[in-house]
N, CA, C, O and the ligand as a Tripos MOL2 file, in Angstrom:
@<TRIPOS>MOLECULE
protein
  277   275    70     0     0
PROTEIN
NO_CHARGES

@<TRIPOS>ATOM
      1 N          -7.5520  -31.1650   -5.2460 N.3       1 MET1
      2 CA         -6.9820  -31.0840   -6.3920 C.3       1 MET1
      3 C          -6.6930  -29.5170   -7.0010 C.2       1 MET1
      4 O          -7.5080  -28.5940   -7.0170 O.2       1 MET1
      5 N          -5.4470  -29.4970   -7.4390 N.am      2 ALA2
      6 CA         -5.0740  -28.1290   -7.8440 C.3       2 ALA2
      7 C          -4.5930  -28.2790   -9.3010 C.2       2 ALA2
      8 O          -3.6640  -29.0040   -9.6570 O.2       2 ALA2
      9 N          -5.3900  -27.4530  -10.1400 N.am      3 VAL3
     10 CA         -5.0070  -27.5360  -11.4500 C.3       3 VAL3
     11 C          -4.5100  -26.2540  -12.0470 C.2       3 VAL3
     12 O          -5.0930  -25.2100  -11.7590 O.2       3 VAL3
     13 N          -3.5240  -26.2500  -12.8190 N.am      4 THR4
     14 CA         -2.9300  -24.9520  -13.2950 C.3       4 THR4
     15 C          -3.1290  -25.0080  -14.9980 C.2       4 THR4
     16 O          -2.6550  -25.9250  -15.6690 O.2       4 THR4
     17 N          -3.7340  -24.1290  -15.4480 N.am      5 LEU5
     18 CA         -4.0180  -23.7780  -16.7700 C.3       5 LEU5
     19 C          -3.1110  -22.6750  -17.4320 C.2       5 LEU5
     20 O          -2.7110  -21.7050  -16.7890 O.2       5 LEU5
     21 N          -2.8230  -22.8760  -18.7110 N.am      6 ASN6
     22 CA         -2.0800  -21.5870  -19.2700 C.3       6 ASN6
     23 C          -3.4330  -21.3510  -20.1510 C.2       6 ASN6
     24 O          -4.1530  -22.1410  -20.7620 O.2       6 ASN6
     25 N          -3.4840  -19.9030  -19.9610 N.am      7 VAL7
     26 CA         -4.5460  -19.1010  -20.7040 C.3       7 VAL7
     27 C          -4.1270  -18.1700  -21.8090 C.2       7 VAL7
     28 O          -3.4230  -17.2100  -21.4970 O.2       7 VAL7
     29 N          -4.4420  -18.3230  -22.9340 N.am      8 VAL8
     30 CA         -3.9940  -17.5580  -24.0470 C.3       8 VAL8
     31 C          -4.9820  -16.5020  -24.3920 C.2       8 VAL8
     32 O          -6.0790  -16.9850  -24.6730 O.2       8 VAL8
     33 N          -4.9310  -15.3840  -24.4470 N.am      9 GLY9
     34 CA         -5.6490  -14.3010  -25.1190 C.3       9 GLY9
     35 C          -6.0770  -13.2560  -24.2270 C.2       9 GLY9
     36 O          -6.8020  -12.3690  -24.6770 O.2       9 GLY9
     37 N          -5.6340  -13.2430  -22.7240 N.am     10 MET10
     38 CA         -6.1060  -12.5010  -21.9130 C.3      10 MET10
     39 C          -5.1430  -11.3030  -21.9030 C.2      10 MET10
     40 O          -3.9300  -11.4180  -21.7280 O.2      10 MET10
     41 N          -5.8960   -9.9490  -22.1420 N.am     11 THR11
     42 CA         -5.1390   -8.7890  -22.3420 C.3      11 THR11
     43 C          -5.3830   -7.7950  -21.3260 C.2      11 THR11
     44 O          -4.5850   -6.8590  -21.3830 O.2      11 THR11
     45 N          -6.3160   -7.7140  -20.3440 N.am     12 CYS12
     46 CA         -6.5990   -6.7520  -19.5250 C.3      12 CYS12
     47 C          -7.1940   -7.5350  -18.2010 C.2      12 CYS12
     48 O          -7.2730   -8.7540  -18.0480 O.2      12 CYS12
     49 N          -7.5890   -6.4970  -17.2920 N.am     13 SER13
     50 CA         -8.2020   -7.0890  -15.9840 C.3      13 SER13
     51 C          -9.6170   -7.4740  -16.5250 C.2      13 SER13
     52 O         -10.1070   -8.4110  -15.8940 O.2      13 SER13
     53 N         -10.2800   -7.0590  -17.3840 N.am     14 HIS14
     54 CA        -11.6400   -7.4740  -17.7940 C.3      14 HIS14
     55 C         -11.6690   -9.1440  -18.1900 C.2      14 HIS14
     56 O         -12.5160   -9.9860  -17.8890 O.2      14 HIS14
     57 N         -10.4590   -9.2780  -18.9500 N.am     15 CYS15
     58 CA        -10.2610  -10.6850  -19.3070 C.3      15 CYS15
     59 C          -9.9470  -11.6770  -18.0230 C.2      15 CYS15
     60 O         -10.4080  -12.8160  -17.9540 O.2      15 CYS15
     61 N          -9.1690  -11.1340  -17.1010 N.am     16 VAL16
     62 CA         -9.0330  -11.9550  -15.8530 C.3      16 VAL16
     63 C         -10.1370  -11.9720  -15.0110 C.2      16 VAL16
     64 O         -10.1550  -12.7800  -14.0820 O.2      16 VAL16
     65 N         -11.1770  -11.1090  -15.2140 N.am     17 HIS17
     66 CA        -12.4710  -11.1220  -14.4580 C.3      17 HIS17
     67 C         -13.2900  -12.2440  -15.1000 C.2      17 HIS17
     68 O         -13.8910  -13.0760  -14.4190 O.2      17 HIS17
     69 N         -13.2890  -12.2350  -16.3520 N.am     18 ALA18
     70 CA        -14.2870  -13.0680  -16.9510 C.3      18 ALA18
     71 C         -13.8650  -14.7110  -16.9070 C.2      18 ALA18
     72 O         -14.6310  -15.6730  -16.8410 O.2      18 ALA18
     73 N         -12.4590  -14.7030  -16.9640 N.am     19 VAL19
     74 CA        -11.8830  -16.0440  -16.8670 C.3      19 VAL19
     75 C         -12.2390  -16.5560  -15.3930 C.2      19 VAL19
     76 O         -12.7360  -17.6690  -15.2230 O.2      19 VAL19
     77 N         -12.0170  -15.8680  -14.5610 N.am     20 THR20
     78 CA        -12.2690  -16.0840  -12.9410 C.3      20 THR20
     79 C         -13.5440  -16.4220  -12.8670 C.2      20 THR20
     80 O         -13.8080  -17.5370  -12.4180 O.2      20 THR20
     81 N         -14.6430  -15.5160  -13.3010 N.am     21 LYS21
     82 CA        -15.9890  -15.9180  -13.0960 C.3      21 LYS21
     83 C         -16.4640  -17.2170  -13.8320 C.2      21 LYS21
     84 O         -17.3630  -17.9080  -13.3550 O.2      21 LYS21
     85 N         -15.8400  -17.5270  -15.0000 N.am     22 ALA22
     86 CA        -16.0460  -18.5870  -15.8430 C.3      22 ALA22
     87 C         -15.6130  -20.0450  -14.9070 C.2      22 ALA22
     88 O         -16.3080  -21.0410  -14.7040 O.2      22 ALA22
     89 N         -14.4480  -19.7970  -14.5200 N.am     23 LEU23
     90 CA        -14.0950  -21.0680  -13.8070 C.3      23 LEU23
     91 C         -14.7600  -21.1280  -12.3390 C.2      23 LEU23
     92 O         -14.8580  -22.2640  -11.8750 O.2      23 LEU23
     93 N         -15.2110  -20.1080  -11.5750 N.am     24 LYS24
     94 CA        -15.8220  -20.3050  -10.4240 C.3      24 LYS24
     95 C         -17.1720  -20.8970  -10.7140 C.2      24 LYS24
     96 O         -17.8080  -21.4060   -9.7910 O.2      24 LYS24
     97 N         -17.6490  -20.8620  -11.9320 N.am     25 ALA25
     98 CA        -19.0350  -21.2450  -12.2760 C.3      25 ALA25
     99 C         -18.8980  -22.7940  -12.5330 C.2      25 ALA25
    100 O         -19.9150  -23.4840  -12.6030 O.2      25 ALA25
    101 N         -17.8430  -23.2540  -12.6510 N.am     26 VAL26
    102 CA        -17.7220  -24.5180  -12.7250 C.3      26 VAL26
    103 C         -18.0460  -25.6480  -11.5650 C.2      26 VAL26
    104 O         -17.4180  -25.5180  -10.5150 O.2      26 VAL26
    105 N         -18.7180  -26.4440  -11.6420 N.am     27 ALA27
    106 CA        -19.2000  -27.2980  -10.4710 C.3      27 ALA27
    107 C         -17.8040  -27.9980   -9.8150 C.2      27 ALA27
    108 O         -16.9500  -28.6010  -10.4650 O.2      27 ALA27
    109 N         -17.8000  -27.7920   -8.5590 N.am     28 GLY28
    110 CA        -16.6490  -28.4110   -7.8400 C.3      28 GLY28
    111 C         -15.6500  -27.4800   -7.5250 C.2      28 GLY28
    112 O         -14.9640  -27.6900   -6.5250 O.2      28 GLY28
    113 N         -15.4170  -26.2930   -8.3450 N.am     29 VAL29
    114 CA        -14.3290  -25.2910   -8.2110 C.3      29 VAL29
    115 C         -14.5880  -24.4790   -6.9880 C.2      29 VAL29
    116 O         -15.5540  -23.7220   -6.8950 O.2      29 VAL29
    117 N         -13.5630  -24.6860   -5.9100 N.am     30 GLU30
    118 CA        -13.4500  -23.9260   -4.5580 C.3      30 GLU30
    119 C         -12.7620  -22.6170   -4.5390 C.2      30 GLU30
    120 O         -13.0170  -21.6990   -3.7600 O.2      30 GLU30
    121 N         -11.7130  -22.6190   -5.6280 N.am     31 LYS31
    122 CA        -10.7640  -21.5250   -5.3800 C.3      31 LYS31
    123 C         -10.1110  -21.2100   -6.8010 C.2      31 LYS31
    124 O          -9.5530  -22.0960   -7.4490 O.2      31 LYS31
    125 N         -10.2090  -19.9920   -7.2110 N.am     32 VAL32
    126 CA         -9.7250  -19.5460   -8.5230 C.3      32 VAL32
    127 C          -8.5520  -18.3050   -8.4660 C.2      32 VAL32
    128 O          -8.8360  -17.2800   -7.8460 O.2      32 VAL32
    129 N          -7.5270  -18.4060   -8.9830 N.am     33 SER33
    130 CA         -6.4760  -17.2910   -8.9090 C.3      33 SER33
    131 C          -5.9900  -17.3310  -10.4440 C.2      33 SER33
    132 O          -5.4550  -18.3200  -10.9460 O.2      33 SER33
    133 N          -6.2450  -16.1290  -11.1190 N.am     34 VAL34
    134 CA         -5.7200  -15.9320  -12.2960 C.3      34 VAL34
    135 C          -4.8700  -14.7800  -12.4970 C.2      34 VAL34
    136 O          -5.2960  -13.6610  -12.2130 O.2      34 VAL34
    137 N          -3.5900  -14.9660  -13.0090 N.am     35 SER35
    138 CA         -2.7000  -14.1330  -13.3780 C.3      35 SER35
    139 C          -2.4170  -13.5820  -14.7710 C.2      35 SER35
    140 O          -1.9510  -14.2990  -15.6570 O.2      35 SER35
    141 N          -2.7020  -12.3220  -14.9420 N.am     36 LEU36
    142 CA         -2.7610  -11.8520  -16.1930 C.3      36 LEU36
    143 C          -1.2130  -11.8200  -16.8420 C.2      36 LEU36
    144 O          -1.0010  -12.1200  -18.0170 O.2      36 LEU36
    145 N          -0.2160  -11.4310  -15.9470 N.am     37 ASP37
    146 CA          1.1430  -11.5390  -16.2780 C.3      37 ASP37
    147 C           1.7780  -12.8930  -16.6640 C.2      37 ASP37
    148 O           2.6760  -13.0590  -17.4890 O.2      37 ASP37
    149 N           1.1990  -13.7590  -15.9780 N.am     38 ALA38
    150 CA          1.8410  -15.1940  -16.2150 C.3      38 ALA38
    151 C           0.9390  -15.9260  -17.2050 C.2      38 ALA38
    152 O           1.2880  -16.9650  -17.7650 O.2      38 ALA38
    153 N          -0.4530  -15.2230  -17.4230 N.am     39 GLY39
    154 CA         -1.2290  -16.1240  -18.4320 C.3      39 GLY39
    155 C          -1.5430  -17.5920  -17.9590 C.2      39 GLY39
    156 O          -1.6060  -18.6210  -18.6320 O.2      39 GLY39
    157 N          -1.7360  -17.3830  -16.5130 N.am     40 ARG40
    158 CA         -2.0590  -18.7460  -15.8160 C.3      40 ARG40
    159 C          -3.2690  -18.4750  -14.9620 C.2      40 ARG40
    160 O          -3.5480  -17.4380  -14.3620 O.2      40 ARG40
    161 N          -3.9190  -19.5870  -15.0220 N.am     41 ALA41
    162 CA         -5.0300  -19.6220  -13.9170 C.3      41 ALA41
    163 C          -4.8810  -21.1030  -13.1050 C.2      41 ALA41
    164 O          -4.8010  -22.2360  -13.5790 O.2      41 ALA41
    165 N          -4.8770  -20.6370  -11.6610 N.am     42 GLN42
    166 CA         -5.1000  -21.9650  -10.6560 C.3      42 GLN42
    167 C          -6.2180  -21.9940  -10.1590 C.2      42 GLN42
    168 O          -6.8740  -21.0810   -9.6570 O.2      42 GLN42
    169 N          -6.5190  -23.3780  -10.3340 N.am     43 VAL43
    170 CA         -7.8950  -23.6850   -9.7070 C.3      43 VAL43
    171 C          -7.8690  -24.7840   -8.6790 C.2      43 VAL43
    172 O          -7.1990  -25.7840   -8.9380 O.2      43 VAL43
    173 N          -8.4550  -24.7160   -7.6630 N.am     44 GLU44
    174 CA         -8.4020  -25.8010   -6.5220 C.3      44 GLU44
    175 C         -10.1790  -26.2740   -6.3200 C.2      44 GLU44
    176 O         -11.1310  -25.4950   -6.3630 O.2      44 GLU44
    177 N         -10.2230  -27.6410   -6.1170 N.am     45 GLY45
    178 CA        -11.4400  -28.0760   -6.0920 C.3      45 GLY45
    179 C         -11.3790  -29.5820   -6.6430 C.2      45 GLY45
    180 O         -10.3660  -30.2640   -6.7970 O.2      45 GLY45
    181 N         -12.4210  -29.8560   -6.8450 N.am     46 THR46
    182 CA        -12.8660  -31.2140   -7.4060 C.3      46 THR46
    183 C         -13.1240  -31.2150   -9.0710 C.2      46 THR46
    184 O         -13.1710  -32.2550   -9.7280 O.2      46 THR46
    185 N         -13.2450  -30.1770   -9.5070 N.am     47 ALA47
    186 CA        -13.5110  -30.1320  -10.9820 C.3      47 ALA47
    187 C         -12.6040  -30.7740  -11.7190 C.2      47 ALA47
    188 O         -11.4310  -30.7970  -11.3450 O.2      47 ALA47
    189 N         -13.0410  -31.4520  -12.9860 N.am     48 LYS48
    190 CA        -11.8810  -32.0370  -13.8390 C.3      48 LYS48
    191 C         -11.3690  -31.1560  -14.8100 C.2      48 LYS48
    192 O         -12.1710  -30.3930  -15.3490 O.2      48 LYS48
    193 N         -10.0210  -31.1140  -15.1760 N.am     49 PRO49
    194 CA         -9.5070  -30.1990  -16.1590 C.3      49 PRO49
    195 C         -10.1790  -30.0560  -17.3990 C.2      49 PRO49
    196 O         -10.1610  -28.9220  -17.8780 O.2      49 PRO49
    197 N         -10.8230  -31.0280  -18.0870 N.am     50 PRO50
    198 CA        -11.6110  -30.7740  -19.2700 C.3      50 PRO50
    199 C         -12.8450  -29.7990  -19.1100 C.2      50 PRO50
    200 O         -13.2480  -29.1880  -20.1000 O.2      50 PRO50
    201 N         -13.3940  -29.6580  -17.9950 N.am     51 ALA51
    202 CA        -14.5140  -29.0060  -17.7280 C.3      51 ALA51
    203 C         -14.1710  -27.5900  -17.5330 C.2      51 ALA51
    204 O         -14.9200  -26.6360  -17.7440 O.2      51 ALA51
    205 N         -12.7180  -27.5500  -17.0220 N.am     52 LEU52
    206 CA        -12.3340  -26.0910  -16.7360 C.3      52 LEU52
    207 C         -11.7980  -25.4550  -18.2610 C.2      52 LEU52
    208 O         -11.9660  -24.3060  -18.6700 O.2      52 LEU52
    209 N         -11.2550  -26.3410  -18.7990 N.am     53 ILE53
    210 CA        -10.8740  -25.7770  -20.1630 C.3      53 ILE53
    211 C         -12.1100  -25.4300  -21.0350 C.2      53 ILE53
    212 O         -12.2000  -24.3510  -21.6210 O.2      53 ILE53
    213 N         -12.8570  -26.1920  -21.0790 N.am     54 ARG54
    214 CA        -14.2350  -25.8610  -21.7950 C.3      54 ARG54
    215 C         -14.8890  -24.4160  -21.4240 C.2      54 ARG54
    216 O         -15.3680  -23.6060  -22.2180 O.2      54 ARG54
    217 N         -14.7810  -24.3060  -20.0000 N.am     55 ALA55
    218 CA        -15.2800  -23.0050  -19.4360 C.3      55 ALA55
    219 C         -14.5120  -21.7760  -19.8170 C.2      55 ALA55
    220 O         -15.0820  -20.6880  -19.8930 O.2      55 ALA55
    221 N         -13.1180  -21.9330  -20.0810 N.am     56 VAL56
    222 CA        -12.4120  -20.7340  -20.4730 C.3      56 VAL56
    223 C         -12.6120  -20.6710  -21.8080 C.2      56 VAL56
    224 O         -12.6390  -19.5330  -22.2780 O.2      56 VAL56
    225 N         -12.7900  -21.7670  -22.7000 N.am     57 GLU57
    226 CA        -12.9340  -21.5530  -24.2510 C.3      57 GLU57
    227 C         -14.2850  -20.7970  -24.4490 C.2      57 GLU57
    228 O         -14.4560  -19.9290  -25.3050 O.2      57 GLU57
    229 N         -15.2300  -21.2310  -23.5530 N.am     58 GLU58
    230 CA        -16.5670  -20.7360  -23.8250 C.3      58 GLU58
    231 C         -16.5860  -19.1430  -23.7530 C.2      58 GLU58
    232 O         -17.4300  -18.4460  -24.3180 O.2      58 GLU58
    233 N         -15.5100  -18.6620  -22.9600 N.am     59 GLU59
    234 CA        -15.4440  -17.1020  -22.8450 C.3      59 GLU59
    235 C         -14.4440  -16.6380  -24.0160 C.2      59 GLU59
    236 O         -14.2550  -15.4240  -24.1000 O.2      59 GLU59
    237 N         -13.8830  -17.3530  -24.7900 N.am     60 GLY60
    238 CA        -13.3120  -16.8680  -26.0950 C.3      60 GLY60
    239 C         -11.5400  -16.8850  -25.8680 C.2      60 GLY60
    240 O         -10.7490  -16.2140  -26.5310 O.2      60 GLY60
    241 N         -11.2040  -17.7950  -24.8030 N.am     61 TYR61
    242 CA         -9.9180  -17.7580  -24.5990 C.3      61 TYR61
    243 C          -9.3980  -19.1720  -25.0300 C.2      61 TYR61
    244 O         -10.1200  -20.0190  -25.5570 O.2      61 TYR61
    245 N          -8.1360  -19.3290  -24.7640 N.am     62 LYS62
    246 CA         -7.7150  -20.7770  -25.4000 C.3      62 LYS62
    247 C          -6.9320  -21.0800  -23.9610 C.2      62 LYS62
    248 O          -6.3970  -20.1520  -23.3550 O.2      62 LYS62
    249 N          -6.9060  -22.3060  -23.5110 N.am     63 ALA63
    250 CA         -6.4050  -22.9880  -22.2980 C.3      63 ALA63
    251 C          -5.9350  -24.4160  -22.7090 C.2      63 ALA63
    252 O          -6.5410  -25.1160  -23.5210 O.2      63 ALA63
    253 N          -4.8940  -24.7410  -22.1220 N.am     64 GLN64
    254 CA         -4.1290  -25.9510  -21.9770 C.3      64 GLN64
    255 C          -3.7980  -26.2040  -20.2880 C.2      64 GLN64
    256 O          -3.5190  -25.3120  -19.4860 O.2      64 GLN64
    257 N          -3.8950  -27.4640  -20.0360 N.am     65 MET65
    258 CA         -3.5230  -27.7050  -18.7760 C.3      65 MET65
    259 C          -2.0730  -27.9800  -18.5340 C.2      65 MET65
    260 O          -1.5660  -28.8740  -19.2130 O.2      65 MET65
    261 N          -1.3460  -27.3550  -17.6850 N.am     66 VAL66
    262 CA          0.3080  -27.3200  -17.4250 C.3      66 VAL66
    263 C           0.5820  -28.1820  -16.2100 C.2      66 VAL66
    264 O           1.6320  -28.8240  -16.1960 O.2      66 VAL66
    265 N          -0.1860  -28.2550  -15.2760 N.am     67 ASP67
    266 CA         -0.1230  -29.0600  -14.2060 C.3      67 ASP67
    267 C          -1.3260  -29.3410  -13.4890 C.2      67 ASP67
    268 O          -2.2930  -28.5800  -13.4740 O.2      67 ASP67
    269 N          -1.2580  -30.5340  -12.8420 N.am     68 SER68
    270 CA         -2.5270  -31.0300  -11.9610 C.3      68 SER68
    271 C          -1.9770  -32.0110  -10.8360 C.2      68 SER68
    272 O          -1.3290  -33.0310  -11.0710 O.2      68 SER68
    273 N          -2.3130  -31.5770   -9.6660 N.am     69 LYS69
    274 CA         -1.8540  -32.4260   -8.4850 C.3      69 LYS69
    275 C          -2.9310  -32.4880   -7.3080 C.2      69 LYS69
    276 O          -2.6960  -33.1380   -6.2890 O.2      69 LYS69
    277 CU         -9.6020   -7.8780  -21.6230 Cu       70 CU70
@<TRIPOS>BOND
     1     1     2 1
     2     2     3 1
     3     3     4 2
     4     3     5 am
     5     5     6 1
     6     6     7 1
     7     7     8 2
     8     7     9 am
     9     9    10 1
    10    10    11 1
    11    11    12 2
    12    11    13 am
    13    13    14 1
    14    14    15 1
    15    15    16 2
    16    15    17 am
    17    17    18 1
    18    18    19 1
    19    19    20 2
    20    19    21 am
    21    21    22 1
    22    22    23 1
    23    23    24 2
    24    23    25 am
    25    25    26 1
    26    26    27 1
    27    27    28 2
    28    27    29 am
    29    29    30 1
    30    30    31 1
    31    31    32 2
    32    31    33 am
    33    33    34 1
    34    34    35 1
    35    35    36 2
    36    35    37 am
    37    37    38 1
    38    38    39 1
    39    39    40 2
    40    39    41 am
    41    41    42 1
    42    42    43 1
    43    43    44 2
    44    43    45 am
    45    45    46 1
    46    46    47 1
    47    47    48 2
    48    47    49 am
    49    49    50 1
    50    50    51 1
    51    51    52 2
    52    51    53 am
    53    53    54 1
    54    54    55 1
    55    55    56 2
    56    55    57 am
    57    57    58 1
    58    58    59 1
    59    59    60 2
    60    59    61 am
    61    61    62 1
    62    62    63 1
    63    63    64 2
    64    63    65 am
    65    65    66 1
    66    66    67 1
    67    67    68 2
    68    67    69 am
    69    69    70 1
    70    70    71 1
    71    71    72 2
    72    71    73 am
    73    73    74 1
    74    74    75 1
    75    75    76 2
    76    75    77 am
    77    77    78 1
    78    78    79 1
    79    79    80 2
    80    79    81 am
    81    81    82 1
    82    82    83 1
    83    83    84 2
    84    83    85 am
    85    85    86 1
    86    86    87 1
    87    87    88 2
    88    87    89 am
    89    89    90 1
    90    90    91 1
    91    91    92 2
    92    91    93 am
    93    93    94 1
    94    94    95 1
    95    95    96 2
    96    95    97 am
    97    97    98 1
    98    98    99 1
    99    99   100 2
   100    99   101 am
   101   101   102 1
   102   102   103 1
   103   103   104 2
   104   103   105 am
   105   105   106 1
   106   106   107 1
   107   107   108 2
   108   107   109 am
   109   109   110 1
   110   110   111 1
   111   111   112 2
   112   111   113 am
   113   113   114 1
   114   114   115 1
   115   115   116 2
   116   115   117 am
   117   117   118 1
   118   118   119 1
   119   119   120 2
   120   119   121 am
   121   121   122 1
   122   122   123 1
   123   123   124 2
   124   123   125 am
   125   125   126 1
   126   126   127 1
   127   127   128 2
   128   127   129 am
   129   129   130 1
   130   130   131 1
   131   131   132 2
   132   131   133 am
   133   133   134 1
   134   134   135 1
   135   135   136 2
   136   135   137 am
   137   137   138 1
   138   138   139 1
   139   139   140 2
   140   139   141 am
   141   141   142 1
   142   142   143 1
   143   143   144 2
   144   143   145 am
   145   145   146 1
   146   146   147 1
   147   147   148 2
   148   147   149 am
   149   149   150 1
   150   150   151 1
   151   151   152 2
   152   151   153 am
   153   153   154 1
   154   154   155 1
   155   155   156 2
   156   155   157 am
   157   157   158 1
   158   158   159 1
   159   159   160 2
   160   159   161 am
   161   161   162 1
   162   162   163 1
   163   163   164 2
   164   163   165 am
   165   165   166 1
   166   166   167 1
   167   167   168 2
   168   167   169 am
   169   169   170 1
   170   170   171 1
   171   171   172 2
   172   171   173 am
   173   173   174 1
   174   174   175 1
   175   175   176 2
   176   175   177 am
   177   177   178 1
   178   178   179 1
   179   179   180 2
   180   179   181 am
   181   181   182 1
   182   182   183 1
   183   183   184 2
   184   183   185 am
   185   185   186 1
   186   186   187 1
   187   187   188 2
   188   187   189 am
   189   189   190 1
   190   190   191 1
   191   191   192 2
   192   191   193 am
   193   193   194 1
   194   194   195 1
   195   195   196 2
   196   195   197 am
   197   197   198 1
   198   198   199 1
   199   199   200 2
   200   199   201 am
   201   201   202 1
   202   202   203 1
   203   203   204 2
   204   203   205 am
   205   205   206 1
   206   206   207 1
   207   207   208 2
   208   207   209 am
   209   209   210 1
   210   210   211 1
   211   211   212 2
   212   211   213 am
   213   213   214 1
   214   214   215 1
   215   215   216 2
   216   215   217 am
   217   217   218 1
   218   218   219 1
   219   219   220 2
   220   219   221 am
   221   221   222 1
   222   222   223 1
   223   223   224 2
   224   223   225 am
   225   225   226 1
   226   226   227 1
   227   227   228 2
   228   227   229 am
   229   229   230 1
   230   230   231 1
   231   231   232 2
   232   231   233 am
   233   233   234 1
   234   234   235 1
   235   235   236 2
   236   235   237 am
   237   237   238 1
   238   238   239 1
   239   239   240 2
   240   239   241 am
   241   241   242 1
   242   242   243 1
   243   243   244 2
   244   243   245 am
   245   245   246 1
   246   246   247 1
   247   247   248 2
   248   247   249 am
   249   249   250 1
   250   250   251 1
   251   251   252 2
   252   251   253 am
   253   253   254 1
   254   254   255 1
   255   255   256 2
   256   255   257 am
   257   257   258 1
   258   258   259 1
   259   259   260 2
   260   259   261 am
   261   261   262 1
   262   262   263 1
   263   263   264 2
   264   263   265 am
   265   265   266 1
   266   266   267 1
   267   267   268 2
   268   267   269 am
   269   269   270 1
   270   270   271 1
   271   271   272 2
   272   271   273 am
   273   273   274 1
   274   274   275 1
   275   275   276 2
@<TRIPOS>SUBSTRUCTURE
     1 MET1         2 RESIDUE 1 A MET
     2 ALA2         6 RESIDUE 1 A ALA
     3 VAL3        10 RESIDUE 1 A VAL
     4 THR4        14 RESIDUE 1 A THR
     5 LEU5        18 RESIDUE 1 A LEU
     6 ASN6        22 RESIDUE 1 A ASN
     7 VAL7        26 RESIDUE 1 A VAL
     8 VAL8        30 RESIDUE 1 A VAL
     9 GLY9        34 RESIDUE 1 A GLY
    10 MET10       38 RESIDUE 1 A MET
    11 THR11       42 RESIDUE 1 A THR
    12 CYS12       46 RESIDUE 1 A CYS
    13 SER13       50 RESIDUE 1 A SER
    14 HIS14       54 RESIDUE 1 A HIS
    15 CYS15       58 RESIDUE 1 A CYS
    16 VAL16       62 RESIDUE 1 A VAL
    17 HIS17       66 RESIDUE 1 A HIS
    18 ALA18       70 RESIDUE 1 A ALA
    19 VAL19       74 RESIDUE 1 A VAL
    20 THR20       78 RESIDUE 1 A THR
    21 LYS21       82 RESIDUE 1 A LYS
    22 ALA22       86 RESIDUE 1 A ALA
    23 LEU23       90 RESIDUE 1 A LEU
    24 LYS24       94 RESIDUE 1 A LYS
    25 ALA25       98 RESIDUE 1 A ALA
    26 VAL26      102 RESIDUE 1 A VAL
    27 ALA27      106 RESIDUE 1 A ALA
    28 GLY28      110 RESIDUE 1 A GLY
    29 VAL29      114 RESIDUE 1 A VAL
    30 GLU30      118 RESIDUE 1 A GLU
    31 LYS31      122 RESIDUE 1 A LYS
    32 VAL32      126 RESIDUE 1 A VAL
    33 SER33      130 RESIDUE 1 A SER
    34 VAL34      134 RESIDUE 1 A VAL
    35 SER35      138 RESIDUE 1 A SER
    36 LEU36      142 RESIDUE 1 A LEU
    37 ASP37      146 RESIDUE 1 A ASP
    38 ALA38      150 RESIDUE 1 A ALA
    39 GLY39      154 RESIDUE 1 A GLY
    40 ARG40      158 RESIDUE 1 A ARG
    41 ALA41      162 RESIDUE 1 A ALA
    42 GLN42      166 RESIDUE 1 A GLN
    43 VAL43      170 RESIDUE 1 A VAL
    44 GLU44      174 RESIDUE 1 A GLU
    45 GLY45      178 RESIDUE 1 A GLY
    46 THR46      182 RESIDUE 1 A THR
    47 ALA47      186 RESIDUE 1 A ALA
    48 LYS48      190 RESIDUE 1 A LYS
    49 PRO49      194 RESIDUE 1 A PRO
    50 PRO50      198 RESIDUE 1 A PRO
    51 ALA51      202 RESIDUE 1 A ALA
    52 LEU52      206 RESIDUE 1 A LEU
    53 ILE53      210 RESIDUE 1 A ILE
    54 ARG54      214 RESIDUE 1 A ARG
    55 ALA55      218 RESIDUE 1 A ALA
    56 VAL56      222 RESIDUE 1 A VAL
    57 GLU57      226 RESIDUE 1 A GLU
    58 GLU58      230 RESIDUE 1 A GLU
    59 GLU59      234 RESIDUE 1 A GLU
    60 GLY60      238 RESIDUE 1 A GLY
    61 TYR61      242 RESIDUE 1 A TYR
    62 LYS62      246 RESIDUE 1 A LYS
    63 ALA63      250 RESIDUE 1 A ALA
    64 GLN64      254 RESIDUE 1 A GLN
    65 MET65      258 RESIDUE 1 A MET
    66 VAL66      262 RESIDUE 1 A VAL
    67 ASP67      266 RESIDUE 1 A ASP
    68 SER68      270 RESIDUE 1 A SER
    69 LYS69      274 RESIDUE 1 A LYS
    70 CU70       277 GROUP 0 **** ****
C-alpha cells in the first residue's frame, strides 16, 4: 500500500527530517519520501493512514491523506 499525505507546516530540512523519522517509526512502514516543496509525504508499507497522520501531528504538523492505493 502507498499512502500520500499532504503535510502542512514544514518550513525547512529539519522539518522534513522530523516528519520522515516520525513516519518511519510507525509499525508497518517500509519506505518514506517527504518533499518540502510539495508539502507531501509518500509512505509505503502496511501502516494505516490514521496512524501515519497521528505520527505527523505528534511532531507538530498537520496532515491529511490525499491518496491511498
Ligand atoms: Cu523546519
